[in-house]
C-alpha positions as CSV (number, residue, x, y, z in Angstrom):
1,M,-0.2,-0.2,0.3
2,R,1.9,3.2,-0.9
3,R,-0.4,5.7,1.1
4,G,-2.3,5.8,3.7
5,W,-5.1,8.2,5.3
6,L,-4.5,9.8,8.5
7,L,-7.5,11.6,10.5
8,F,-6.7,14.5,12.5
9,S,-7.9,14.9,16.3
10,L,-11.4,16.7,16.0
11,G,-11.2,15.6,12.2
12,F,-10.0,18.5,11.0
13,L,-7.7,18.3,8.2
14,L,-7.4,15.4,6.6
15,I,-4.2,14.7,4.7
16,L,-1.7,12.5,3.1
17,A,-0.1,10.5,6.1
18,A,2.1,8.0,4.3
19,W,4.0,7.0,0.9
20,P,5.0,3.6,1.4
21,G,7.0,1.9,-1.6
22,I,4.4,0.6,-4.3
23,L,3.9,-3.2,-4.1
24,P,4.8,-5.4,-7.1
25,A,2.1,-6.8,-8.8
26,G,3.2,-10.2,-7.8
27,A,2.8,-9.4,-4.4
28,Q,-0.5,-8.2,-3.9
29,S,-3.7,-10.0,-3.6
30,I,-6.1,-10.0,-6.6
31,P,-9.3,-10.3,-6.7
32,A,-10.8,-12.6,-9.2
33,P,-13.7,-11.7,-11.0
34,T,-17.5,-11.9,-10.0
35,A,-19.4,-11.1,-12.8
36,P,-17.7,-11.1,-16.9
37,A,-16.6,-7.3,-17.2
38,D,-18.5,-5.4,-19.1
39,S,-16.0,-4.0,-21.7
40,A,-18.4,-1.2,-22.7
41,I,-18.1,0.7,-19.4
42,G,-14.2,-0.7,-19.1
43,Q,-13.9,1.8,-22.4
44,E,-15.9,4.8,-21.1
45,I,-13.4,4.1,-18.0
46,F,-10.0,3.8,-20.2
47,S,-11.0,6.5,-22.0
48,A,-11.2,8.9,-18.3
49,R,-8.8,7.4,-16.8
50,C,-6.3,6.0,-19.5
51,A,-6.4,7.7,-22.7
52,T,-3.9,10.4,-22.1
53,C,-0.9,8.1,-21.7
54,H,-2.1,4.7,-23.5
55,G,-4.0,6.2,-26.2
56,D,-8.1,6.2,-27.8
57,T,-7.2,2.5,-28.2
58,G,-4.6,1.5,-25.9
59,L,-1.7,1.6,-28.7
60,G,0.4,3.7,-26.5
61,D,0.1,7.1,-28.2
62,G,-2.0,9.1,-25.9
63,P,-0.8,12.6,-25.3
64,Q,1.0,12.6,-22.5
65,A,2.8,9.6,-24.1
66,S,6.5,11.5,-24.5
67,A,6.3,12.7,-21.2
68,S,6.7,9.0,-19.7
69,I,9.5,7.8,-18.8
70,N,8.8,4.4,-20.8
71,P,6.8,4.4,-23.8
72,P,3.3,3.5,-22.2
73,M,2.6,-0.1,-23.0
74,P,0.3,-0.9,-26.2
75,I,-2.0,-2.7,-24.2
76,G,-4.9,-2.6,-26.6
77,T,-2.9,-4.6,-29.2
78,A,-2.6,-8.5,-30.2
79,D,0.5,-8.7,-29.5
80,Y,0.5,-7.7,-26.1
81,L,-2.8,-9.1,-25.5
82,R,-1.4,-12.7,-26.4
83,T,0.8,-13.3,-23.5
84,A,-0.6,-11.3,-21.0
85,V,-2.3,-12.3,-17.7
86,P,-4.9,-10.5,-16.6
87,A,-4.2,-10.9,-13.0
88,E,-1.0,-9.3,-13.7
89,M,-2.8,-6.4,-15.4
90,Y,-5.0,-6.3,-12.7
91,G,-2.1,-5.6,-10.4
92,V,-0.4,-3.1,-12.3
93,I,-3.3,-1.3,-12.9
94,S,-4.0,-1.1,-8.6
95,G,-0.7,-0.8,-7.4
96,G,0.9,1.3,-10.7
97,R,4.5,0.6,-11.6
98,M,6.1,4.3,-11.1
99,E,10.0,3.4,-12.3
100,A,7.7,3.0,-15.4
101,G,5.7,6.0,-15.3
102,M,2.8,4.0,-14.4
103,P,0.7,5.7,-11.3
104,P,-1.3,3.7,-9.1
105,F,-5.3,3.5,-10.1
106,V,-6.3,2.6,-6.3
107,T,-3.6,2.5,-3.7
108,G,-3.1,5.8,-2.9
109,N,-5.4,6.8,-5.2
110,S,-8.0,9.9,-4.4
111,N,-10.3,8.8,-7.1
112,P,-9.7,4.9,-7.3
113,L,-10.7,2.2,-8.9
114,S,-13.3,-0.3,-7.5
115,D,-12.5,-4.0,-8.6
116,A,-15.0,-4.1,-11.2
117,E,-14.1,-1.1,-12.5
118,I,-10.4,-2.7,-13.1
119,W,-11.6,-5.9,-14.6
120,A,-14.0,-3.5,-16.9
121,V,-10.5,-2.0,-18.2
122,I,-9.0,-5.4,-18.6
123,A,-12.1,-6.3,-21.0
124,A,-11.3,-3.0,-22.7
125,A,-8.3,-3.7,-23.3
126,Y,-9.1,-7.1,-24.8
127,S,-12.0,-5.1,-27.4
128,Y,-9.6,-2.9,-28.5
129,G,-7.0,-5.8,-29.3
130,T,-9.8,-8.3,-30.5
131,S,-11.2,-7.1,-33.9
132,T,-14.8,-8.0,-34.4
133,D,-13.7,-10.7,-37.6
134,T,-11.8,-12.4,-34.9
135,I,-14.4,-13.1,-33.0
136,A,-16.5,-13.8,-36.1
137,T,-13.6,-16.1,-36.9
138,G,-13.2,-17.9,-33.6
139,A,-17.0,-18.2,-33.1
140,A,-17.0,-20.1,-36.3
141,A,-14.3,-22.2,-35.5
142,Y,-16.3,-23.0,-32.0
143,E,-19.3,-23.7,-33.7
144,A,-17.6,-26.5,-35.9
145,S,-14.9,-27.7,-33.3
146,C,-16.3,-27.4,-29.9
147,T,-19.9,-26.7,-29.2
148,S,-20.4,-30.8,-29.8
149,C,-19.1,-31.2,-26.3
150,H,-18.7,-27.6,-24.7
151,G,-22.3,-26.4,-25.6
152,E,-22.8,-23.1,-27.1
153,D,-22.7,-21.6,-23.4
154,G,-19.1,-23.0,-22.7
155,R,-20.8,-25.3,-19.8
156,G,-21.2,-28.8,-21.6
157,V,-18.1,-30.1,-19.9
158,P,-18.3,-29.2,-15.9
159,E,-14.7,-30.1,-15.1
160,L,-13.6,-28.1,-18.3
161,D,-15.5,-24.7,-17.4
162,L,-14.9,-22.4,-20.1
163,T,-17.1,-19.6,-18.3
164,D,-14.2,-20.0,-15.4
165,L,-13.5,-16.4,-14.7
166,S,-10.7,-17.2,-12.0
167,Y,-8.9,-19.6,-14.8
168,W,-9.6,-16.8,-17.4
169,S,-7.9,-14.2,-14.7
170,V,-4.6,-16.2,-14.2
171,N,-3.9,-17.5,-17.8
172,S,-2.8,-15.5,-20.8
173,N,-4.3,-16.4,-24.3
174,Q,-0.9,-18.4,-25.4
175,T,-0.9,-20.6,-22.3
176,V,-4.5,-21.6,-23.4
177,L,-3.8,-22.3,-27.2
178,E,-0.5,-24.4,-26.0
179,R,-2.7,-26.8,-23.3
180,L,-5.3,-27.5,-26.1
181,P,-3.3,-30.3,-27.4
182,A,-2.6,-31.8,-23.9
183,V,-6.2,-32.8,-24.2
184,A,-6.6,-36.2,-25.9
185,E,-9.9,-35.2,-27.6
186,H,-9.2,-32.1,-29.1
187,T,-8.0,-32.6,-32.9
188,Y,-8.0,-29.3,-35.0
189,D,-6.9,-30.6,-38.2
190,A,-9.6,-28.1,-39.7
191,L,-7.9,-25.2,-38.3
192,D,-5.0,-23.3,-39.4
193,A,-2.8,-21.6,-36.8
194,E,-4.5,-18.0,-37.6
195,S,-8.3,-19.7,-36.8
196,E,-6.8,-21.2,-33.4
197,A,-5.5,-18.1,-32.4
198,A,-9.0,-16.5,-33.1
199,L,-10.6,-18.8,-31.2
200,I,-9.1,-18.6,-28.3
201,D,-9.9,-14.7,-28.5
202,Y,-13.4,-16.1,-29.1
203,L,-13.3,-18.3,-25.7
204,R,-12.0,-15.4,-23.5
205,T,-15.5,-13.4,-24.7
206,F,-16.9,-16.2,-22.1
207,S,-15.2,-14.2,-19.3
208,Y,-16.1,-11.1,-20.4
209,D,-18.8,-9.0,-22.5
210,Y,-17.0,-7.7,-25.8
211,F,-17.8,-4.5,-26.7
212,D,-16.8,-3.5,-30.3
213,P,-15.1,0.0,-29.9
214,A,-15.8,1.1,-33.3
215,L,-19.2,1.8,-31.8
216,R,-18.0,4.2,-29.2
217,F,-17.6,6.6,-32.3
218,T,-21.1,5.5,-34.1
219,P,-24.0,7.6,-32.8
220,I,-26.8,5.6,-30.6
221,P,-29.9,5.3,-32.7
222,E,-32.1,6.2,-30.1
223,V,-31.8,7.5,-26.3
224,V,-34.6,7.8,-24.2
225,V,-34.5,10.4,-21.2
226,S,-36.5,10.6,-18.5
227,G,-36.8,11.6,-15.0
228,Q,-38.9,11.9,-11.8
229,V,-39.4,15.9,-10.6
230,T,-39.8,16.3,-6.9
231,N,-40.4,19.1,-4.5
232,G,-37.9,18.6,-2.1
233,T,-39.3,20.9,0.4
234,T,-42.9,19.3,0.4
235,G,-41.5,15.8,-0.8
236,D,-44.5,15.8,-3.3
237,P,-44.3,15.6,-6.9
238,A,-43.7,18.4,-9.1
239,P,-46.9,20.0,-10.2
240,G,-47.3,18.9,-14.0
241,G,-47.3,21.9,-16.9
242,L,-43.5,22.6,-15.9
243,T,-40.6,22.4,-18.5
244,A,-38.0,20.2,-18.5
245,T,-35.0,20.7,-20.8
246,V,-32.6,18.3,-21.6
247,S,-29.3,19.6,-22.6
248,I,-26.4,17.6,-24.4
249,F,-23.0,18.6,-24.2
250,S,-19.7,17.7,-25.7
251,N,-16.5,19.2,-24.7
252,F,-17.8,21.8,-22.6
253,A,-20.2,23.2,-25.0
254,I,-24.2,22.8,-25.4
255,Q,-24.6,20.9,-28.6
256,D,-28.3,21.1,-28.7
257,E,-31.0,21.1,-26.3
258,Y,-34.7,19.5,-25.9
259,T,-37.6,20.4,-24.2
260,T,-40.7,18.7,-22.8
261,T,-43.6,19.0,-20.6
262,V,-43.7,17.7,-17.0
263,S,-46.8,15.4,-16.6
264,A,-49.4,15.8,-13.8
265,T,-47.3,12.7,-11.9
266,G,-44.4,15.1,-11.8
267,T,-42.4,12.9,-14.5
268,Y,-40.9,13.8,-18.0
269,S,-39.8,11.4,-20.9
270,L,-38.6,12.2,-24.3
271,T,-36.6,10.2,-26.8
272,L,-33.1,11.7,-29.0
273,T,-32.0,10.1,-31.9
274,D,-28.2,10.1,-33.1
275,V,-26.2,10.5,-29.5
276,M,-23.0,10.0,-29.5
277,A,-21.6,7.8,-26.2
278,D,-19.1,10.6,-25.0
279,W,-22.0,13.5,-24.8
280,A,-23.1,14.6,-21.3
281,L,-26.8,14.6,-20.8
282,I,-28.4,16.8,-17.9
283,S,-31.7,17.7,-16.9
284,A,-33.1,20.9,-16.1
285,V,-36.3,22.6,-14.7
286,D,-37.2,26.2,-13.9
287,Y,-39.5,26.7,-10.8
288,A,-40.0,30.0,-8.9
289,G,-37.3,31.8,-10.9
290,V,-34.7,29.4,-10.2
291,N,-33.2,26.4,-12.6
292,Y,-33.0,23.4,-10.8
293,T,-30.6,20.8,-12.7
294,S,-29.5,16.8,-13.0
295,G,-27.0,14.8,-12.2
296,V,-25.1,14.5,-15.1
297,T,-25.0,10.8,-16.9
298,Q,-24.3,10.0,-20.6
299,A,-25.8,7.0,-22.7
300,S,-24.2,4.1,-24.3
301,H,-25.2,1.2,-27.1
302,T,-25.6,-1.3,-24.2
303,I,-27.6,1.1,-22.0
304,P,-29.4,3.6,-23.9
305,T,-32.0,4.9,-21.4
306,V,-31.0,7.3,-18.6
307,E,-32.4,8.6,-15.6
308,L,-32.2,12.2,-14.6
309,P,-34.7,13.0,-11.7
310,V,-34.6,16.3,-10.7
311,N,-34.8,18.4,-7.3
312,I,-37.0,21.9,-6.9
313,Y,-37.3,23.6,-4.2
314,E,-39.4,26.6,-2.6
315,T,-37.4,29.4,-1.8
316,T,-36.4,31.4,1.2
317,T,-34.3,34.7,1.8
318,D,-33.5,33.9,6.0
319,D,-29.8,33.9,5.3
320,T,-29.8,31.9,8.8
321,V,-30.5,28.8,7.7
322,L,-26.6,28.9,6.3
323,N,-23.4,28.3,7.8
324,I,-19.9,27.5,6.9
325,D,-18.9,23.7,8.1
326,Q,-15.5,24.1,7.3
327,L,-13.3,26.6,6.0
328,H,-9.9,25.1,5.1
329,M,-6.9,27.2,4.6
330,V,-3.8,26.4,2.6
331,L,-0.7,28.7,2.6
332,A,2.2,28.8,0.4
333,F,5.5,31.1,0.3
334,V,6.0,32.7,-3.5
335,N,8.7,34.8,-3.5
336,D,7.7,38.2,-0.6
337,A,4.3,37.0,-0.7
338,I,1.9,34.3,0.6
339,E,-0.3,32.7,-1.6
340,V,-3.6,31.6,0.3
341,A,-6.4,29.1,-0.8
342,E,-9.6,29.5,1.2
343,L,-11.9,26.4,0.7
344,Y,-15.6,27.1,1.7
345,S,-18.0,24.5,2.6
346,V,-21.1,26.0,2.8
347,S,-24.3,24.3,4.2
348,N,-28.3,25.5,3.7
349,N,-29.8,24.2,7.2
350,S,-33.4,24.3,5.5
351,L,-35.3,22.4,2.8
352,M,-35.7,25.5,0.7
353,V,-33.1,27.1,-1.4
354,Y,-31.5,30.1,-0.1
355,V,-31.9,33.2,-2.9
356,G,-30.3,35.8,-0.9
357,Q,-32.1,38.5,1.6
358,D,-33.4,40.3,-1.4
359,G,-35.1,37.3,-3.1
360,E,-33.3,37.6,-6.3
361,P,-30.2,35.9,-6.7
362,E,-28.5,38.5,-9.4
363,A,-28.4,40.9,-6.3
364,G,-26.4,37.9,-4.1
365,T,-26.5,35.3,-2.1
366,V,-23.3,34.0,0.0
367,I,-21.7,36.8,1.1
368,L,-18.0,36.2,2.2
369,G,-14.8,38.7,2.8
370,L,-10.9,38.9,1.8
371,P,-8.6,40.5,3.7
372,A,-7.9,43.7,2.5
373,G,-4.8,44.3,0.4
374,A,-5.4,40.8,-1.5
375,T,-4.0,40.8,-4.6
376,N,-4.5,38.3,-8.0
377,I,-8.1,37.0,-6.5
378,S,-9.5,34.4,-8.5
379,W,-12.5,32.8,-7.6
380,E,-13.3,28.6,-8.4
381,R,-16.6,26.7,-8.0
382,G,-16.5,22.8,-6.9
383,L,-19.0,21.0,-9.1
384,G,-19.7,17.0,-9.4
385,G,-16.7,15.8,-6.9
386,A,-14.1,17.3,-4.3
387,S,-11.1,17.6,-7.1
388,S,-13.5,19.1,-10.0
389,F,-13.1,23.0,-9.8
390,L,-14.4,25.7,-12.5
391,P,-13.7,29.3,-12.7
392,A,-17.0,30.9,-11.1
393,P,-17.8,34.4,-12.5
394,E,-20.6,34.3,-10.7
395,V,-19.0,35.3,-7.9
396,V,-18.7,39.3,-8.3
397,Q,-17.6,42.2,-6.0
398,Q,-20.0,43.9,-3.8
399,G,-18.8,47.0,-1.8
400,A,-15.9,46.1,0.4
401,G,-16.7,42.4,-0.3
402,W,-17.6,39.7,-2.4
403,T,-21.1,37.8,-3.0
404,D,-21.6,34.8,-4.9
405,T,-25.0,34.9,-7.2
406,V,-25.9,31.7,-7.2
407,P,-28.9,30.0,-5.0
408,V,-27.4,27.5,-2.6
409,R,-29.4,24.5,-2.3
410,P,-30.3,22.6,1.2
411,G,-27.7,20.1,2.3
412,R,-24.5,20.2,4.0
413,G,-21.6,21.4,2.0
414,S,-24.3,22.0,-0.9
415,H,-22.1,25.0,-1.9
416,T,-18.5,24.4,-2.4
417,L,-16.5,27.8,-3.5
418,L,-12.4,28.1,-3.1
419,V,-10.8,31.6,-3.7
420,R,-7.1,32.1,-3.8
421,Y,-5.4,35.0,-3.6
422,Q,-2.2,36.9,-2.3
423,L,-0.6,39.3,0.7
424,P,2.6,40.7,0.9
425,Y,4.7,39.3,3.4
426,D,7.4,40.3,5.0
427,G,8.4,38.3,8.1
428,E,4.9,39.1,9.9
429,L,1.2,39.1,8.9
430,N,-2.0,39.8,10.6
431,L,-4.3,38.1,8.2
432,A,-8.2,39.2,9.2
433,H,-11.2,39.4,7.2
434,P,-15.5,39.4,7.9
435,V,-17.2,36.5,8.5
436,T,-21.2,36.6,7.7
437,Y,-22.0,32.7,8.6
438,G,-21.1,30.8,11.4
439,V,-18.1,28.6,10.9
440,S,-18.4,25.1,12.5
441,N,-14.7,24.1,11.9
442,V,-11.7,26.2,10.7
443,S,-8.1,24.8,9.5
444,V,-4.9,25.5,8.2
445,A,-2.2,23.8,6.7
446,M,1.1,24.9,5.2
447,P,4.9,23.9,4.8
448,D,7.2,23.7,8.2
449,A,9.5,26.5,6.9
450,G,10.2,28.4,9.7
451,V,6.4,30.4,9.8
452,T,4.6,29.6,12.5
453,I,0.7,31.0,13.4
454,V,0.9,32.6,17.1
455,E,-1.0,30.6,19.2
456,D,-3.5,33.2,21.0
457,G,-6.1,31.1,22.1
458,Q,-8.5,30.7,18.5
459,W,-5.9,28.6,17.1
460,S,-3.8,25.6,18.1
461,F,-1.0,23.7,16.6
462,Q,-1.9,20.1,15.9
463,G,1.4,18.8,14.6
464,N,3.1,18.1,11.0
465,L,2.3,15.3,8.3
466,T,5.2,14.5,6.0
467,V,3.5,14.7,2.5
468,S,6.3,13.6,-0.4
469,G,8.7,14.3,1.8
470,Q,7.8,17.5,3.0
471,Q,6.7,18.3,7.0
472,I,3.0,20.3,6.4
473,A,2.2,22.0,9.3
474,N,-1.6,22.0,10.6
475,Y,-3.4,24.3,12.9
476,S,-7.4,24.2,14.4
477,G,-8.8,27.5,14.8
478,G,-12.1,25.7,16.2
479,T,-15.6,27.8,15.8
480,V,-16.0,31.4,14.0
481,P,-19.1,33.2,15.0
482,A,-21.1,34.6,12.5
483,G,-20.7,38.7,11.9
484,S,-16.7,38.2,13.5
485,S,-13.6,38.1,12.0
486,L,-11.8,35.4,11.3
487,R,-8.0,36.2,12.1
488,L,-4.5,34.7,12.3
489,T,-1.1,35.9,13.0
490,L,1.9,34.7,11.0
491,E,5.2,35.0,12.7
492,G,9.0,34.3,11.2
493,E,10.8,34.3,8.0
494,P,10.5,31.2,5.3
495,R,13.5,29.1,5.7
496,Q,15.1,26.4,3.0
497,V,13.8,23.2,3.6
498,V,14.7,19.4,2.9
499,N,12.9,16.8,2.2
500,S,13.2,13.0,2.7
501,A,16.0,12.4,-0.3
502,G,18.1,15.4,1.4
503,N,17.2,17.2,-1.4
504,A,17.4,20.8,-0.6
505,L,13.9,23.0,-1.7
506,L,14.1,26.7,-1.5
507,V,10.8,27.3,0.6
508,R,9.9,30.9,-2.0
509,D,10.0,28.3,-5.0
510,H,6.7,28.7,-6.4
511,N,6.3,25.6,-8.4
512,T,7.7,24.1,-5.1
513,E,4.9,25.5,-3.0
514,I,2.1,25.4,-5.0
515,I,2.7,21.8,-5.4
516,V,2.8,21.2,-1.8
517,G,-0.2,23.4,-1.6
518,S,-2.4,22.1,-4.3
519,I,-1.7,18.4,-2.7
520,A,-2.4,19.8,1.1
521,L,-5.9,21.1,-0.6
522,V,-6.7,17.8,-2.9
523,L,-6.6,15.6,0.1
524,T,-8.3,17.6,2.5
525,L,-11.3,18.1,0.0
526,V,-11.3,14.4,-0.4
527,G,-10.7,13.2,3.1
528,G,-13.7,16.4,3.9
529,G,-16.3,14.1,2.4
530,F,-17.8,17.3,0.7
531,L,-19.7,16.6,-2.4
532,A,-20.5,19.8,-4.4
533,R,-24.3,19.9,-6.1
534,Q,-23.7,20.7,-9.9
535,W,-25.6,23.7,-10.9
536,Q,-25.7,24.8,-14.3
537,Q,-22.8,23.0,-16.0
538,P,-21.6,19.3,-16.8
539,T,-19.2,17.4,-14.6
540,R,-16.1,17.4,-16.3
541,H,-14.9,14.5,-18.3
542,T,-11.3,14.7,-18.8
543,G,-9.5,12.6,-21.7
544,D,-6.0,14.5,-20.2
545,A,-4.3,13.5,-16.6
546,D,-6.9,15.3,-14.0
547,A,-4.2,17.0,-11.7
548,D,-4.6,14.6,-8.6
549,E,-3.7,12.3,-10.5
550,L,-0.4,14.3,-11.8
551,L,0.9,15.2,-7.8
552,D,-0.2,11.4,-7.0
553,A,2.6,10.8,-9.9
554,I,5.0,13.6,-8.7
555,A,4.9,12.2,-5.2
556,D,5.3,8.4,-5.9
557,L,8.2,9.4,-8.2
558,D,9.9,11.1,-5.5
559,D,9.0,8.1,-3.2
560,A,10.8,6.1,-6.0
561,Y,13.8,8.4,-5.9
562,A,13.9,8.5,-2.1
563,A,14.1,4.3,-2.3
564,G,16.8,4.2,-4.6
565,E,14.6,2.8,-7.3
566,I,15.0,5.4,-10.0
567,P,18.1,6.9,-11.2
568,D,18.9,11.1,-10.5
569,G,18.5,11.8,-14.1
570,R,15.5,9.9,-15.1
571,Y,14.2,10.9,-11.7
572,R,14.6,14.7,-12.7
573,R,13.6,14.3,-16.0
574,Q,10.5,13.1,-15.1
575,R,9.6,15.3,-12.8
576,E,10.0,18.1,-14.8
577,R,7.8,16.3,-17.4
578,L,5.3,16.1,-14.7
579,K,5.4,19.9,-13.4
580,A,5.2,21.0,-16.9
581,A,1.8,18.9,-17.1
582,L,0.5,20.4,-13.9
583,R,1.1,23.9,-15.2
584,E,-0.5,23.4,-17.9
585,L,-3.8,22.3,-16.2
586,W,-3.3,24.7,-13.7
587,E,-2.5,27.6,-16.7
């Protein structure tokens, strides 16, 4: 296991506790699949999580392939799959292989794949490397030479059950092919070498659901979108006559919109034609002047029906229903300034949507303050998950403060905002800004580099945690009453720090400290269990490496280097490539 999670006392800041070395694939316990893996689902996961390095169809030609230590394995080719052992593939996907530039997708990953998802990805690789012609050839060979004993479903010989998932998970196609002649009853005088290989490819489909990759790029003829619209305040079905709008997004842009009328029972349904599998679908309903949206989903050739329920609410102008469950701050030293990231998890403790004190969201909803003198201010909104943030132009300056203009849905942590800003720092700083709503929990994380927060009764030091070889100091500020101010005093000059490998890291180096701060922030988000609700934009579907995965890769690389597993030159080249990719995502 590469790293574990450590929960601070009182549940304040959750951050990475350890980064042990990655277990080799053979050392891990590989769970056999419990059902035939779904290649169609696997291809969707592969596109989102793997294609950036391995390419769209597993040829090893992804956009980040050139930045890898070694060329990505062409796992979607027939040559690779001939000798590939699925259980070994599972181990590499789960635990990674950092010496080759492969990050883990379970061990220590902030968005881990489940067992079923890993087997689905492996099934996708087999579909990529096996053509429909090969499947047809193999099926014909099976029909002619095998069905008389094994039956059409492969279960005709109990002691040689061709649908045994455990067997297929630990044997390569080549191994199975070599074992065929050992069975006296097997005669293949009519099969040439190509047909024999195709037969094995077909037999393997007894262990997974083959899906032609070309269909992912072929429109789905018809997709039925339906859903229940419910009044979340009363619990009743929405009144009939409302308009439901289904929007199709492609690459973050609206491709098309369709409308239908909500029935008297609060349901809606419509049929779309020629829908691409990579399009995002989202439903919206306007009620009492507020637009409410569903979650985001995609259709597929195997599942051409999707459910997109929508909750609507009555409105309230009472701001006492709001409070800030969590306010996490991450500080990083940049030249002669401190860069601050503040993450707000805002809760609406009622069953009504908060639309601002004026009843008009455009006039302002959530009011937030920043310190005097803050510069380079930028706002982002959490969408769909802890690691998905997009710019928030809806947050506007209003007088001396800032206000969001998006309504706040009911629920704990239903509204997530992230603000970044800079303040000058010359060895001492009194950081203060007003807090409109009560804060249940405030904490600070920053590099342990000579600067401390004065413990004045409000703030208390909670100890250090090691992140990628660096010490991160953590402070708890407890609660902050509504209508008061958040205050903290920083003292000390930033000094040079040394990581676990003995390498000096300048605290004032921008890239180093932003990486440290971002690691702490990402892990805080994930550990805090925040779930930002989608409002008007779909969840990001990215084919490129996510920032948290790049951060994971950098941290793993540091650990591998510290353990002497990677030569110095290779380590430095790969680290620079990963940092460059990370900067491209942030810019």
